[in-house]
C-alpha positions in Angstrom: -41.6 -23.9 -28.7 -39.8 -24.5 -25.4 -36.5 -23.9 -27.1 -37.7 -20.5 -28.3 -38.9 -19.6 -24.8 -35.5 -20.6 -23.4 -33.7 -18.5 -26.0 -36.0 -15.5 -25.2 -35.4 -15.9 -21.5 -31.6 -16.2 -22.1 -31.7 -13.0 -24.3 -33.7 -11.2 -21.5 -31.2 -12.3 -18.9 -28.3 -11.0 -21.1 -30.1 -7.6 -21.6 -30.7 -7.2 -17.8 -27.1 -8.2 -17.2 -25.9 -5.5 -19.7 -28.1 -2.9 -18.0 -26.8 -3.9 -14.6 -23.2 -3.6 -15.9 -23.8 -0.2 -17.2 -25.4 0.9 -13.9 -22.4 -0.5 -12.0 -20.0 1.3 -14.3 -21.9 4.5 -13.9 -21.9 4.2 -10.1 -18.2 3.5 -10.1 -17.5 6.5 -12.4 -19.5 8.8 -10.2 -17.7 7.5 -7.1 -14.3 8.0 -8.8 -15.3 11.6 -9.7 -16.5 12.2 -6.2 -13.3 10.9 -4.6 -11.1 13.0 -7.0 -13.0 16.2 -6.0 -12.2 15.8 -2.3 -10.0 18.5 -0.9 -6.6 17.3 0.1 -5.1 18.4 3.4 -2.0 20.3 2.5 -1.1 21.6 6.0 -0.4 18.4 7.9 2.1 19.8 10.3 1.5 22.7 12.7 4.9 24.1 11.9 4.1 24.4 8.2 0.8 26.2 9.0 2.7 28.5 11.4 5.2 29.4 8.6 2.4 30.0 6.1 0.7 32.4 8.6 4.0 34.3 9.3 4.7 34.6 5.6 1.2 36.0 5.0 1.5 38.6 7.8 5.0 39.6 6.5 3.5 40.0 3.0 0.8 42.3 4.4 3.4 44.4 6.2 5.4 44.7 3.0 2.3 45.7 1.0 1.4 48.3 3.6 5.0 49.7 3.3 4.6 49.9 -0.5 1.4 51.8 -0.2 3.0 54.4 2.2 4.5 56.7 -0.4 6.3 59.6 1.0 6.0 62.8 -1.0 9.2 64.8 -1.3 9.6 68.4 -2.5 12.4 69.4 -4.8 14.6 70.7 -2.0 14.5 67.4 -0.1 15.3 65.5 -3.3 18.3 67.7 -4.1 19.5 67.3 -0.5 19.0 63.5 -0.7 20.9 63.3 -4.0 23.8 65.3 -2.5 23.8 63.1 0.6 23.0 65.9 3.0 20.0 64.2 4.6 
């Protein structure tokens, strides 16, 4: 009878240990996912940030130039083709 109680207690301890292992594994997995989702700082130097901002503003200027389409009439196009203007 005592041996059966000891075996039952041992089995209960093993079950609790397995549950605890699975909880620890779940917590570690969640922590790993959380850490991998953190945003990394790509602009560590002020010079790099400055260059990115200048490139962005240059891109906006170029885009504005592309949107300013000049309308020519036929006479201007012919003069441009002949090199008169």
